[in-house]
N, CA, C, O and CB atoms as a CASP TS submission, in Angstrom:
PFRMAT TS
TARGET T0000
AUTHOR 0000-0000-0000
METHOD Language model
MODEL 1
PARENT N/A
ATOM      1  N   MET     1      53.673 141.598 -47.634  1.00  0.00           N
ATOM      2  CA  MET     1      52.660 140.677 -47.170  1.00  0.00           C
ATOM      3  C   MET     1      52.823 140.514 -45.657  1.00  0.00           C
ATOM      4  O   MET     1      53.920 140.263 -45.159  1.00  0.00           O
ATOM      5  CB  MET     1      52.763 139.306 -47.907  1.00  0.00           C
ATOM      6  N   GLY     2      51.720 140.661 -44.950  1.00  0.00           N
ATOM      7  CA  GLY     2      51.763 140.560 -43.511  1.00  0.00           C
ATOM      8  C   GLY     2      51.608 139.127 -43.033  1.00  0.00           C
ATOM      9  O   GLY     2      51.216 138.234 -43.785  1.00  0.00           O
ATOM     10  N   LEU     3      51.923 138.936 -41.774  1.00  0.00           N
ATOM     11  CA  LEU     3      51.823 137.611 -41.155  1.00  0.00           C
ATOM     12  C   LEU     3      50.409 137.055 -41.247  1.00  0.00           C
ATOM     13  O   LEU     3      50.226 135.877 -41.551  1.00  0.00           O
ATOM     14  CB  LEU     3      52.259 137.674 -39.694  1.00  0.00           C
ATOM     15  N   PHE     4      49.416 137.883 -40.990  1.00  0.00           N
ATOM     16  CA  PHE     4      48.038 137.411 -41.005  1.00  0.00           C
ATOM     17  C   PHE     4      47.585 137.040 -42.416  1.00  0.00           C
ATOM     18  O   PHE     4      46.832 136.083 -42.594  1.00  0.00           O
ATOM     19  CB  PHE     4      47.115 138.473 -40.424  1.00  0.00           C
ATOM     20  N   ASP     5      48.039 137.791 -43.415  1.00  0.00           N
ATOM     21  CA  ASP     5      47.724 137.447 -44.800  1.00  0.00           C
ATOM     22  C   ASP     5      48.325 136.098 -45.163  1.00  0.00           C
ATOM     23  O   ASP     5      47.675 135.261 -45.790  1.00  0.00           O
ATOM     24  CB  ASP     5      48.236 138.533 -45.760  1.00  0.00           C
ATOM     25  N   SER     6      49.570 135.901 -44.763  1.00  0.00           N
ATOM     26  CA  SER     6      50.256 134.644 -45.043  1.00  0.00           C
ATOM     27  C   SER     6      49.543 133.471 -44.362  1.00  0.00           C
ATOM     28  O   SER     6      49.323 132.430 -44.981  1.00  0.00           O
ATOM     29  CB  SER     6      51.721 134.720 -44.579  1.00  0.00           C
ATOM     30  N   MET     7      49.188 133.641 -43.103  1.00  0.00           N
ATOM     31  CA  MET     7      48.488 132.581 -42.371  1.00  0.00           C
ATOM     32  C   MET     7      47.131 132.281 -43.011  1.00  0.00           C
ATOM     33  O   MET     7      46.728 131.122 -43.102  1.00  0.00           O
ATOM     34  CB  MET     7      48.302 132.980 -40.893  1.00  0.00           C
ATOM     35  N   ALA     8      46.434 133.317 -43.448  1.00  0.00           N
ATOM     36  CA  ALA     8      45.128 133.126 -44.080  1.00  0.00           C
ATOM     37  C   ALA     8      45.262 132.330 -45.371  1.00  0.00           C
ATOM     38  O   ALA     8      44.439 131.460 -45.654  1.00  0.00           O
ATOM     39  CB  ALA     8      44.463 134.480 -44.360  1.00  0.00           C
ATOM     40  N   ARG     9      46.296 132.624 -46.156  1.00  0.00           N
ATOM     41  CA  ARG     9      46.504 131.872 -47.401  1.00  0.00           C
ATOM     42  C   ARG     9      46.827 130.409 -47.107  1.00  0.00           C
ATOM     43  O   ARG     9      46.313 129.508 -47.770  1.00  0.00           O
ATOM     44  CB  ARG     9      47.638 132.505 -48.232  1.00  0.00           C
ATOM     45  N   ARG    10      47.679 130.177 -46.111  1.00  0.00           N
ATOM     46  CA  ARG    10      48.045 128.807 -45.749  1.00  0.00           C
ATOM     47  C   ARG    10      46.843 128.061 -45.195  1.00  0.00           C
ATOM     48  O   ARG    10      46.654 126.878 -45.477  1.00  0.00           O
ATOM     49  CB  ARG    10      49.189 128.803 -44.725  1.00  0.00           C
ATOM     50  N   LEU    11      46.041 128.745 -44.416  1.00  0.00           N
ATOM     51  CA  LEU    11      44.827 128.140 -43.874  1.00  0.00           C
ATOM     52  C   LEU    11      43.918 127.713 -45.022  1.00  0.00           C
ATOM     53  O   LEU    11      43.316 126.640 -44.976  1.00  0.00           O
ATOM     54  CB  LEU    11      44.090 129.127 -42.926  1.00  0.00           C
ATOM     55  N   GLY    12      43.820 128.542 -46.038  1.00  0.00           N
ATOM     56  CA  GLY    12      43.008 128.201 -47.203  1.00  0.00           C
ATOM     57  C   GLY    12      43.537 126.960 -47.912  1.00  0.00           C
ATOM     58  O   GLY    12      42.757 126.097 -48.316  1.00  0.00           O
ATOM     59  N   LEU    13      44.855 126.862 -48.067  1.00  0.00           N
ATOM     60  CA  LEU    13      45.444 125.687 -48.708  1.00  0.00           C
ATOM     61  C   LEU    13      45.178 124.428 -47.880  1.00  0.00           C
ATOM     62  O   LEU    13      44.817 123.383 -48.420  1.00  0.00           O
ATOM     63  CB  LEU    13      46.959 125.885 -48.907  1.00  0.00           C
ATOM     64  N   MET    14      45.361 124.542 -46.572  1.00  0.00           N
ATOM     65  CA  MET    14      45.158 123.377 -45.721  1.00  0.00           C
ATOM     66  C   MET    14      43.697 122.936 -45.748  1.00  0.00           C
ATOM     67  O   MET    14      43.406 121.743 -45.827  1.00  0.00           O
ATOM     68  CB  MET    14      45.595 123.682 -44.282  1.00  0.00           C
ATOM     69  N   ASP    15      42.786 123.895 -45.683  1.00  0.00           N
ATOM     70  CA  ASP    15      41.365 123.548 -45.724  1.00  0.00           C
ATOM     71  C   ASP    15      40.990 122.890 -47.057  1.00  0.00           C
ATOM     72  O   ASP    15      40.203 121.944 -47.081  1.00  0.00           O
ATOM     73  CB  ASP    15      40.506 124.803 -45.496  1.00  0.00           C
ATOM     74  N   GLN    16      41.546 123.382 -48.152  1.00  0.00           N
ATOM     75  CA  GLN    16      41.273 122.773 -49.460  1.00  0.00           C
ATOM     76  C   GLN    16      41.799 121.347 -49.522  1.00  0.00           C
ATOM     77  O   GLN    16      41.117 120.451 -50.018  1.00  0.00           O
ATOM     78  CB  GLN    16      41.899 123.609 -50.583  1.00  0.00           C
ATOM     79  N   MET    17      43.008 121.137 -49.021  1.00  0.00           N
ATOM     80  CA  MET    17      43.603 119.805 -49.036  1.00  0.00           C
ATOM     81  C   MET    17      42.753 118.856 -48.188  1.00  0.00           C
ATOM     82  O   MET    17      42.466 117.733 -48.603  1.00  0.00           O
ATOM     83  CB  MET    17      45.066 119.847 -48.514  1.00  0.00           C
ATOM     84  N   ALA    18      42.360 119.307 -47.017  1.00  0.00           N
ATOM     85  CA  ALA    18      41.534 118.479 -46.136  1.00  0.00           C
ATOM     86  C   ALA    18      40.206 118.142 -46.802  1.00  0.00           C
ATOM     87  O   ALA    18      39.754 116.998 -46.749  1.00  0.00           O
ATOM     88  CB  ALA    18      41.287 119.193 -44.797  1.00  0.00           C
ATOM     89  N   GLU    19      39.586 119.128 -47.425  1.00  0.00           N
ATOM     90  CA  GLU    19      38.298 118.902 -48.082  1.00  0.00           C
ATOM     91  C   GLU    19      38.426 117.906 -49.233  1.00  0.00           C
ATOM     92  O   GLU    19      37.609 116.995 -49.363  1.00  0.00           O
ATOM     93  CB  GLU    19      37.727 120.226 -48.597  1.00  0.00           C
ATOM     94  N   LYS    20      39.443 118.081 -50.061  1.00  0.00           N
ATOM     95  CA  LYS    20      39.617 117.188 -51.211  1.00  0.00           C
ATOM     96  C   LYS    20      39.951 115.758 -50.794  1.00  0.00           C
ATOM     97  O   LYS    20      39.640 114.806 -51.510  1.00  0.00           O
ATOM     98  CB  LYS    20      40.711 117.720 -52.120  1.00  0.00           C
ATOM     99  N   LEU    21      40.582 115.615 -49.639  1.00  0.00           N
ATOM    100  CA  LEU    21      40.904 114.272 -49.142  1.00  0.00           C
ATOM    101  C   LEU    21      39.758 113.684 -48.324  1.00  0.00           C
ATOM    102  O   LEU    21      39.739 112.483 -48.053  1.00  0.00           O
ATOM    103  CB  LEU    21      42.177 114.314 -48.296  1.00  0.00           C
ATOM    104  N   GLY    22      38.809 114.521 -47.932  1.00  0.00           N
ATOM    105  CA  GLY    22      37.715 114.062 -47.092  1.00  0.00           C
ATOM    106  C   GLY    22      38.123 113.912 -45.638  1.00  0.00           C
ATOM    107  O   GLY    22      37.627 113.029 -44.939  1.00  0.00           O
ATOM    108  N   ALA    23      39.024 114.771 -45.180  1.00  0.00           N
ATOM    109  CA  ALA    23      39.535 114.721 -43.804  1.00  0.00           C
ATOM    110  C   ALA    23      38.919 115.852 -42.988  1.00  0.00           C
ATOM    111  O   ALA    23      39.023 117.018 -43.366  1.00  0.00           O
ATOM    112  CB  ALA    23      41.089 114.817 -43.782  1.00  0.00           C
ATOM    113  N   ASP    24      38.286 115.517 -41.886  1.00  0.00           N
ATOM    114  CA  ASP    24      37.647 116.512 -41.028  1.00  0.00           C
ATOM    115  C   ASP    24      38.607 116.958 -39.934  1.00  0.00           C
ATOM    116  O   ASP    24      38.531 116.481 -38.801  1.00  0.00           O
ATOM    117  CB  ASP    24      36.352 115.948 -40.408  1.00  0.00           C
ATOM    118  N   VAL    25      39.507 117.868 -40.273  1.00  0.00           N
ATOM    119  CA  VAL    25      40.495 118.351 -39.307  1.00  0.00           C
ATOM    120  C   VAL    25      39.809 119.227 -38.257  1.00  0.00           C
ATOM    121  O   VAL    25      40.120 119.128 -37.070  1.00  0.00           O
ATOM    122  CB  VAL    25      41.624 119.141 -40.022  1.00  0.00           C
ATOM    123  N   LYS    26      38.892 120.070 -38.681  1.00  0.00           N
ATOM    124  CA  LYS    26      38.204 120.966 -37.751  1.00  0.00           C
ATOM    125  C   LYS    26      37.446 120.181 -36.687  1.00  0.00           C
ATOM    126  O   LYS    26      37.343 120.625 -35.543  1.00  0.00           O
ATOM    127  CB  LYS    26      37.241 121.884 -38.509  1.00  0.00           C
ATOM    128  N   GLY    27      36.924 119.037 -37.049  1.00  0.00           N
ATOM    129  CA  GLY    27      36.164 118.214 -36.118  1.00  0.00           C
ATOM    130  C   GLY    27      37.022 117.555 -35.050  1.00  0.00           C
ATOM    131  O   GLY    27      36.493 116.933 -34.129  1.00  0.00           O
ATOM    132  N   GLN    28      38.328 117.683 -35.160  1.00  0.00           N
ATOM    133  CA  GLN    28      39.235 117.076 -34.189  1.00  0.00           C
ATOM    134  C   GLN    28      39.503 117.987 -32.993  1.00  0.00           C
ATOM    135  O   GLN    28      40.219 117.611 -32.065  1.00  0.00           O
ATOM    136  CB  GLN    28      40.545 116.719 -34.860  1.00  0.00           C
ATOM    137  N   GLY    29      38.928 119.174 -33.023  1.00  0.00           N
ATOM    138  CA  GLY    29      39.092 120.108 -31.919  1.00  0.00           C
ATOM    139  C   GLY    29      40.069 121.213 -32.253  1.00  0.00           C
ATOM    140  O   GLY    29      40.865 121.098 -33.185  1.00  0.00           O
ATOM    141  N   PRO    30      40.003 122.295 -31.475  1.00  0.00           N
ATOM    142  CA  PRO    30      40.820 123.468 -31.795  1.00  0.00           C
ATOM    143  C   PRO    30      42.323 123.247 -31.690  1.00  0.00           C
ATOM    144  O   PRO    30      43.075 123.845 -32.459  1.00  0.00           O
ATOM    145  CB  PRO    30      40.442 124.584 -30.900  1.00  0.00           C
ATOM    146  N   GLN    31      42.780 122.422 -30.780  1.00  0.00           N
ATOM    147  CA  GLN    31      44.224 122.224 -30.630  1.00  0.00           C
ATOM    148  C   GLN    31      44.795 121.476 -31.838  1.00  0.00           C
ATOM    149  O   GLN    31      45.834 121.869 -32.370  1.00  0.00           O
ATOM    150  CB  GLN    31      44.531 121.449 -29.329  1.00  0.00           C
ATOM    151  N   VAL    32      44.135 120.416 -32.271  1.00  0.00           N
ATOM    152  CA  VAL    32      44.606 119.657 -33.440  1.00  0.00           C
ATOM    153  C   VAL    32      44.572 120.542 -34.679  1.00  0.00           C
ATOM    154  O   VAL    32      45.510 120.535 -35.476  1.00  0.00           O
ATOM    155  CB  VAL    32      43.741 118.383 -33.662  1.00  0.00           C
ATOM    156  N   TYR    33      43.497 121.300 -34.842  1.00  0.00           N
ATOM    157  CA  TYR    33      43.366 122.182 -35.994  1.00  0.00           C
ATOM    158  C   TYR    33      44.462 123.247 -35.988  1.00  0.00           C
ATOM    159  O   TYR    33      45.093 123.494 -37.015  1.00  0.00           O
ATOM    160  CB  TYR    33      41.982 122.843 -36.007  1.00  0.00           C
ATOM    161  N   ARG    34      44.686 123.868 -34.850  1.00  0.00           N
ATOM    162  CA  ARG    34      45.718 124.904 -34.727  1.00  0.00           C
ATOM    163  C   ARG    34      47.101 124.342 -35.043  1.00  0.00           C
ATOM    164  O   ARG    34      47.884 124.984 -35.743  1.00  0.00           O
ATOM    165  CB  ARG    34      45.708 125.508 -33.315  1.00  0.00           C
ATOM    166  N   GLU    35      47.403 123.162 -34.539  1.00  0.00           N
ATOM    167  CA  GLU    35      48.703 122.540 -34.811  1.00  0.00           C
ATOM    168  C   GLU    35      48.863 122.243 -36.303  1.00  0.00           C
ATOM    169  O   GLU    35      49.950 122.402 -36.858  1.00  0.00           O
ATOM    170  CB  GLU    35      48.862 121.242 -33.992  1.00  0.00           C
ATOM    171  N   ALA    36      47.784 121.815 -36.942  1.00  0.00           N
ATOM    172  CA  ALA    36      47.837 121.550 -38.384  1.00  0.00           C
ATOM    173  C   ALA    36      48.088 122.836 -39.167  1.00  0.00           C
ATOM    174  O   ALA    36      48.848 122.838 -40.136  1.00  0.00           O
ATOM    175  CB  ALA    36      46.531 120.892 -38.858  1.00  0.00           C
ATOM    176  N   VAL    37      47.454 123.923 -38.751  1.00  0.00           N
ATOM    177  CA  VAL    37      47.652 125.211 -39.413  1.00  0.00           C
ATOM    178  C   VAL    37      49.104 125.667 -39.251  1.00  0.00           C
ATOM    179  O   VAL    37      49.709 126.161 -40.203  1.00  0.00           O
ATOM    180  CB  VAL    37      46.684 126.275 -38.839  1.00  0.00           C
ATOM    181  N   VAL    38      49.655 125.507 -38.067  1.00  0.00           N
ATOM    182  CA  VAL    38      51.048 125.911 -37.832  1.00  0.00           C
ATOM    183  C   VAL    38      51.994 125.079 -38.691  1.00  0.00           C
ATOM    184  O   VAL    38      52.931 125.617 -39.281  1.00  0.00           O
ATOM    185  CB  VAL    38      51.416 125.762 -36.335  1.00  0.00           C
ATOM    186  N   ARG    39      51.752 123.760 -38.766  1.00  0.00           N
ATOM    187  CA  ARG    39      52.607 122.915 -39.629  1.00  0.00           C
ATOM    188  C   ARG    39      52.521 123.381 -41.077  1.00  0.00           C
ATOM    189  O   ARG    39      53.536 123.456 -41.769  1.00  0.00           O
ATOM    190  CB  ARG    39      52.192 121.418 -39.525  1.00  0.00           C
ATOM    191  N   CYS    40      51.327 123.689 -41.530  1.00  0.00           N
ATOM    192  CA  CYS    40      51.146 124.153 -42.907  1.00  0.00           C
ATOM    193  C   CYS    40      51.868 125.485 -43.121  1.00  0.00           C
ATOM    194  O   CYS    40      52.490 125.699 -44.162  1.00  0.00           O
ATOM    195  CB  CYS    40      49.642 124.298 -43.239  1.00  0.00           C
ATOM    196  N   ALA    41      51.783 126.368 -42.145  1.00  0.00           N
ATOM    197  CA  ALA    41      52.434 127.681 -42.264  1.00  0.00           C
ATOM    198  C   ALA    41      53.948 127.558 -42.332  1.00  0.00           C
ATOM    199  O   ALA    41      54.611 128.444 -42.871  1.00  0.00           O
ATOM    200  CB  ALA    41      52.046 128.573 -41.088  1.00  0.00           C
ATOM    201  N   GLN    42      54.507 126.482 -41.799  1.00  0.00           N
ATOM    202  CA  GLN    42      55.955 126.277 -41.814  1.00  0.00           C
ATOM    203  C   GLN    42      56.436 125.573 -43.091  1.00  0.00           C
ATOM    204  O   GLN    42      57.640 125.409 -43.287  1.00  0.00           O
ATOM    205  CB  GLN    42      56.372 125.468 -40.595  1.00  0.00           C
ATOM    206  N   CYS    43      55.534 125.171 -43.934  1.00  0.00           N
ATOM    207  CA  CYS    43      55.881 124.465 -45.170  1.00  0.00           C
ATOM    208  C   CYS    43      56.582 125.404 -46.147  1.00  0.00           C
ATOM    209  O   CYS    43      56.260 126.590 -46.229  1.00  0.00           O
ATOM    210  CB  CYS    43      54.620 123.863 -45.821  1.00  0.00           C
ATOM    211  N   VAL    44      57.525 124.865 -46.873  1.00  0.00           N
ATOM    212  CA  VAL    44      58.259 125.654 -47.870  1.00  0.00           C
ATOM    213  C   VAL    44      57.776 125.367 -49.295  1.00  0.00           C
ATOM    214  O   VAL    44      58.449 125.721 -50.263  1.00  0.00           O
ATOM    215  CB  VAL    44      59.758 125.368 -47.765  1.00  0.00           C
ATOM    216  N   HIS    45      56.612 124.728 -49.421  1.00  0.00           N
ATOM    217  CA  HIS    45      56.092 124.354 -50.740  1.00  0.00           C
ATOM    218  C   HIS    45      54.700 124.923 -51.030  1.00  0.00           C
ATOM    219  O   HIS    45      53.887 124.212 -51.620  1.00  0.00           O
ATOM    220  CB  HIS    45      56.048 122.852 -50.855  1.00  0.00           C
ATOM    221  N   PRO    46      54.383 126.165 -50.649  1.00  0.00           N
ATOM    222  CA  PRO    46      53.021 126.650 -50.892  1.00  0.00           C
ATOM    223  C   PRO    46      52.674 126.780 -52.372  1.00  0.00           C
ATOM    224  O   PRO    46      51.524 126.560 -52.752  1.00  0.00           O
ATOM    225  CB  PRO    46      52.836 127.981 -50.225  1.00  0.00           C
ATOM    226  N   THR    47      53.638 127.129 -53.206  1.00  0.00           N
ATOM    227  CA  THR    47      53.367 127.260 -54.636  1.00  0.00           C
ATOM    228  C   THR    47      53.046 125.904 -55.247  1.00  0.00           C
ATOM    229  O   THR    47      52.112 125.779 -56.039  1.00  0.00           O
ATOM    230  CB  THR    47      54.565 127.897 -55.356  1.00  0.00           C
ATOM    231  N   GLU    48      53.825 124.883 -54.875  1.00  0.00           N
ATOM    232  CA  GLU    48      53.570 123.529 -55.370  1.00  0.00           C
ATOM    233  C   GLU    48      52.220 123.020 -54.875  1.00  0.00           C
ATOM    234  O   GLU    48      51.480 122.372 -55.615  1.00  0.00           O
ATOM    235  CB  GLU    48      54.693 122.571 -54.929  1.00  0.00           C
ATOM    236  N   CYS    49      51.911 123.319 -53.630  1.00  0.00           N
ATOM    237  CA  CYS    49      50.646 122.885 -53.045  1.00  0.00           C
ATOM    238  C   CYS    49      49.467 123.513 -53.794  1.00  0.00           C
ATOM    239  O   CYS    49      48.498 122.832 -54.129  1.00  0.00           O
ATOM    240  CB  CYS    49      50.590 123.253 -51.548  1.00  0.00           C
ATOM    241  N   LYS    50      49.563 124.800 -54.046  1.00  0.00           N
ATOM    242  CA  LYS    50      48.498 125.495 -54.768  1.00  0.00           C
ATOM    243  C   LYS    50      48.300 124.886 -56.156  1.00  0.00           C
ATOM    244  O   LYS    50      47.166 124.695 -56.596  1.00  0.00           O
ATOM    245  CB  LYS    50      48.819 126.996 -54.885  1.00  0.00           C
ATOM    246  N   SER    51      49.392 124.585 -56.839  1.00  0.00           N
ATOM    247  CA  SER    51      49.304 123.960 -58.161  1.00  0.00           C
ATOM    248  C   SER    51      48.711 122.561 -58.072  1.00  0.00           C
ATOM    249  O   SER    51      47.888 122.179 -58.903  1.00  0.00           O
ATOM    250  CB  SER    51      50.686 123.901 -58.816  1.00  0.00           C
ATOM    251  N   TYR    52      49.124 121.800 -57.073  1.00  0.00           N
ATOM    252  CA  TYR    52      48.623 120.440 -56.868  1.00  0.00           C
ATOM    253  C   TYR    52      47.113 120.457 -56.640  1.00  0.00           C
ATOM    254  O   TYR    52      46.383 119.651 -57.215  1.00  0.00           O
ATOM    255  CB  TYR    52      49.338 119.771 -55.674  1.00  0.00           C
ATOM    256  N   LEU    53      46.660 121.365 -55.811  1.00  0.00           N
ATOM    257  CA  LEU    53      45.236 121.462 -55.517  1.00  0.00           C
ATOM    258  C   LEU    53      44.440 121.929 -56.730  1.00  0.00           C
ATOM    259  O   LEU    53      43.294 121.518 -56.912  1.00  0.00           O
ATOM    260  CB  LEU    53      45.005 122.407 -54.353  1.00  0.00           C
ATOM    261  N   ALA    54      45.026 122.771 -57.549  1.00  0.00           N
ATOM    262  CA  ALA    54      44.325 123.314 -58.710  1.00  0.00           C
ATOM    263  C   ALA    54      44.094 122.270 -59.789  1.00  0.00           C
ATOM    264  O   ALA    54      43.111 122.362 -60.524  1.00  0.00           O
ATOM    265  CB  ALA    54      45.101 124.471 -59.287  1.00  0.00           C
ATOM    266  N   GLN    55      44.967 121.283 -59.904  1.00  0.00           N
ATOM    267  CA  GLN    55      44.820 120.324 -60.999  1.00  0.00           C
ATOM    268  C   GLN    55      44.186 119.003 -60.602  1.00  0.00           C
ATOM    269  O   GLN    55      43.916 118.170 -61.468  1.00  0.00           O
ATOM    270  CB  GLN    55      46.143 120.056 -61.594  1.00  0.00           C
ATOM    271  N   GLU    56      43.947 118.793 -59.338  1.00  0.00           N
ATOM    272  CA  GLU    56      43.368 117.537 -58.883  1.00  0.00           C
ATOM    273  C   GLU    56      41.922 117.744 -58.460  1.00  0.00           C
ATOM    274  O   GLU    56      41.651 118.548 -57.567  1.00  0.00           O
ATOM    275  CB  GLU    56      44.186 116.953 -57.725  1.00  0.00           C
ATOM    276  N   ALA    57      40.988 117.033 -59.086  1.00  0.00           N
ATOM    277  CA  ALA    57      39.575 117.145 -58.718  1.00  0.00           C
ATOM    278  C   ALA    57      39.309 116.469 -57.381  1.00  0.00           C
ATOM    279  O   ALA    57      38.757 117.084 -56.468  1.00  0.00           O
ATOM    280  CB  ALA    57      38.685 116.529 -59.806  1.00  0.00           C
ATOM    281  N   GLY    58      39.693 115.231 -57.267  1.00  0.00           N
ATOM    282  CA  GLY    58      39.538 114.490 -56.026  1.00  0.00           C
ATOM    283  C   GLY    58      40.871 113.849 -55.697  1.00  0.00           C
ATOM    284  O   GLY    58      41.515 113.270 -56.572  1.00  0.00           O
ATOM    285  N   LEU    59      41.280 113.943 -54.476  1.00  0.00           N
ATOM    286  CA  LEU    59      42.594 113.431 -54.109  1.00  0.00           C
ATOM    287  C   LEU    59      42.484 112.137 -53.328  1.00  0.00           C
ATOM    288  O   LEU    59      41.559 111.956 -52.536  1.00  0.00           O
ATOM    289  CB  LEU    59      43.357 114.462 -53.298  1.00  0.00           C
ATOM    290  N   LYS    60      43.421 111.247 -53.551  1.00  0.00           N
ATOM    291  CA  LYS    60      43.516 110.018 -52.779  1.00  0.00           C
ATOM    292  C   LYS    60      44.582 110.136 -51.696  1.00  0.00           C
ATOM    293  O   LYS    60      44.535 109.440 -50.682  1.00  0.00           O
ATOM    294  CB  LYS    60      43.822 108.835 -53.696  1.00  0.00           C
ATOM    295  N   GLU    61      45.545 111.029 -51.925  1.00  0.00           N
ATOM    296  CA  GLU    61      46.611 111.232 -50.938  1.00  0.00           C
ATOM    297  C   GLU    61      47.161 112.645 -51.045  1.00  0.00           C
ATOM    298  O   GLU    61      47.039 113.309 -52.075  1.00  0.00           O
ATOM    299  CB  GLU    61      47.745 110.200 -51.131  1.00  0.00           C
ATOM    300  N   ALA    62      47.763 113.078 -49.965  1.00  0.00           N
ATOM    301  CA  ALA    62      48.449 114.372 -49.956  1.00  0.00           C
ATOM    302  C   ALA    62      49.831 114.177 -50.568  1.00  0.00           C
ATOM    303  O   ALA    62      50.368 113.069 -50.541  1.00  0.00           O
ATOM    304  CB  ALA    62      48.551 114.961 -48.501  1.00  0.00           C
ATOM    305  N   PRO    63      50.406 115.228 -51.113  1.00  0.00           N
ATOM    306  CA  PRO    63      51.753 115.095 -51.673  1.00  0.00           C
ATOM    307  C   PRO    63      52.766 114.777 -50.567  1.00  0.00           C
ATOM    308  O   PRO    63      52.540 115.094 -49.399  1.00  0.00           O
ATOM    309  CB  PRO    63      52.159 116.390 -52.418  1.00  0.00           C
ATOM    310  N   ASP    64      53.856 114.163 -50.940  1.00  0.00           N
ATOM    311  CA  ASP    64      54.868 113.748 -49.967  1.00  0.00           C
ATOM    312  C   ASP    64      55.437 114.910 -49.163  1.00  0.00           C
ATOM    313  O   ASP    64      55.844 114.717 -48.017  1.00  0.00           O
ATOM    314  CB  ASP    64      55.989 113.035 -50.671  1.00  0.00           C
ATOM    315  N   TYR    65      55.474 116.097 -49.728  1.00  0.00           N
ATOM    316  CA  TYR    65      56.031 117.246 -49.020  1.00  0.00           C
ATOM    317  C   TYR    65      55.064 117.847 -47.993  1.00  0.00           C
ATOM    318  O   TYR    65      55.457 118.717 -47.216  1.00  0.00           O
ATOM    319  CB  TYR    65      56.431 118.306 -50.015  1.00  0.00           C
ATOM    320  N   CYS    66      53.827 117.400 -47.981  1.00  0.00           N
ATOM    321  CA  CYS    66      52.820 117.964 -47.078  1.00  0.00           C
ATOM    322  C   CYS    66      53.151 117.626 -45.626  1.00  0.00           C
ATOM    323  O   CYS    66      53.299 116.459 -45.263  1.00  0.00           O
ATOM    324  CB  CYS    66      51.415 117.442 -47.441  1.00  0.00           C
ATOM    325  N   ARG    67      53.262 118.658 -44.812  1.00  0.00           N
ATOM    326  CA  ARG    67      53.601 118.472 -43.401  1.00  0.00           C
ATOM    327  C   ARG    67      52.430 117.888 -42.605  1.00  0.00           C
ATOM    328  O   ARG    67      52.612 117.462 -41.465  1.00  0.00           O
ATOM    329  CB  ARG    67      54.032 119.804 -42.788  1.00  0.00           C
ATOM    330  N   ASN    68      51.243 117.863 -43.190  1.00  0.00           N
ATOM    331  CA  ASN    68      50.065 117.295 -42.546  1.00  0.00           C
ATOM    332  C   ASN    68      49.615 115.996 -43.215  1.00  0.00           C
ATOM    333  O   ASN    68      48.499 115.531 -42.985  1.00  0.00           O
ATOM    334  CB  ASN    68      48.930 118.304 -42.562  1.00  0.00           C
ATOM    335  N   LYS    69      50.470 115.421 -44.030  1.00  0.00           N
ATOM    336  CA  LYS    69      50.123 114.221 -44.795  1.00  0.00           C
ATOM    337  C   LYS    69      49.575 113.102 -43.904  1.00  0.00           C
ATOM    338  O   LYS    69      48.503 112.565 -44.184  1.00  0.00           O
ATOM    339  CB  LYS    69      51.344 113.720 -45.554  1.00  0.00           C
ATOM    340  N   ALA    70      50.277 112.752 -42.861  1.00  0.00           N
ATOM    341  CA  ALA    70      49.840 111.646 -41.998  1.00  0.00           C
ATOM    342  C   ALA    70      48.510 111.957 -41.332  1.00  0.00           C
ATOM    343  O   ALA    70      47.628 111.101 -41.270  1.00  0.00           O
ATOM    344  CB  ALA    70      50.898 111.349 -40.932  1.00  0.00           C
ATOM    345  N   LEU    71      48.361 113.176 -40.835  1.00  0.00           N
ATOM    346  CA  LEU    71      47.112 113.568 -40.182  1.00  0.00           C
ATOM    347  C   LEU    71      45.951 113.520 -41.163  1.00  0.00           C
ATOM    348  O   LEU    71      44.920 112.909 -40.881  1.00  0.00           O
ATOM    349  CB  LEU    71      47.237 114.973 -39.581  1.00  0.00           C
ATOM    350  N   LEU    72      46.116 114.163 -42.312  1.00  0.00           N
ATOM    351  CA  LEU    72      45.035 114.236 -43.291  1.00  0.00           C
ATOM    352  C   LEU    72      44.640 112.865 -43.831  1.00  0.00           C
ATOM    353  O   LEU    72      43.455 112.551 -43.936  1.00  0.00           O
ATOM    354  CB  LEU    72      45.439 115.133 -44.435  1.00  0.00           C
ATOM    355  N   GLU    73      45.633 112.056 -44.170  1.00  0.00           N
ATOM    356  CA  GLU    73      45.330 110.729 -44.713  1.00  0.00           C
ATOM    357  C   GLU    73      44.748 109.819 -43.640  1.00  0.00           C
ATOM    358  O   GLU    73      43.883 108.993 -43.930  1.00  0.00           O
ATOM    359  CB  GLU    73      46.590 110.094 -45.313  1.00  0.00           C
ATOM    360  N   GLY    74      45.213 109.963 -42.407  1.00  0.00           N
ATOM    361  CA  GLY    74      44.654 109.175 -41.312  1.00  0.00           C
ATOM    362  C   GLY    74      43.200 109.511 -41.055  1.00  0.00           C
ATOM    363  O   GLY    74      42.382 108.615 -40.849  1.00  0.00           O
ATOM    364  N   LEU    75      42.868 110.801 -41.065  1.00  0.00           N
ATOM    365  CA  LEU    75      41.480 111.215 -40.862  1.00  0.00           C
ATOM    366  C   LEU    75      40.599 110.798 -42.029  1.00  0.00           C
ATOM    367  O   LEU    75      39.454 110.392 -41.829  1.00  0.00           O
ATOM    368  CB  LEU    75      41.400 112.723 -40.666  1.00  0.00           C
ATOM    369  N   ALA    76      41.121 110.893 -43.238  1.00  0.00           N
ATOM    370  CA  ALA    76      40.348 110.479 -44.404  1.00  0.00           C
ATOM    371  C   ALA    76      40.061 108.985 -44.381  1.00  0.00           C
ATOM    372  O   ALA    76      38.992 108.553 -44.812  1.00  0.00           O
ATOM    373  CB  ALA    76      41.086 110.846 -45.683  1.00  0.00           C
ATOM    374  N   ALA    77      40.998 108.199 -43.884  1.00  0.00           N
ATOM    375  CA  ALA    77      40.826 106.746 -43.825  1.00  0.00           C
ATOM    376  C   ALA    77      39.774 106.341 -42.789  1.00  0.00           C
ATOM    377  O   ALA    77      39.200 105.256 -42.884  1.00  0.00           O
ATOM    378  CB  ALA    77      42.159 106.072 -43.501  1.00  0.00           C
ATOM    379  N   GLU    78      39.521 107.193 -41.816  1.00  0.00           N
ATOM    380  CA  GLU    78      38.538 106.898 -40.774  1.00  0.00           C
ATOM    381  C   GLU    78      37.119 106.947 -41.299  1.00  0.00           C
ATOM    382  O   GLU    78      36.213 106.402 -40.668  1.00  0.00           O
ATOM    383  CB  GLU    78      38.686 107.866 -39.626  1.00  0.00           C
ATOM    384  N   LYS    79      36.903 107.577 -42.420  1.00  0.00           N
ATOM    385  CA  LYS    79      35.543 107.715 -42.966  1.00  0.00           C
ATOM    386  C   LYS    79      35.049 106.449 -43.578  1.00  0.00           C
ATOM    387  O   LYS    79      33.926 106.402 -44.080  1.00  0.00           O
ATOM    388  CB  LYS    79      35.490 108.807 -43.987  1.00  0.00           C
TER
END
């Protein structure tokens, strides 16, 4: 698996988490979005994250292990 494949998968997980929480990370600008993607790429829980996203229809919070938990929940609360 190449670096770009790995980043693409992590980007997909982060986008799904943001969408399910109602957090507009992309709307915060490219620097905030890029930093969120990098934090997600450094996470050691992608399998757990994928499972968490698969079984939850609508989320109220990100899991405790999520490296973007504060950002995502803060943006969701702004709505």
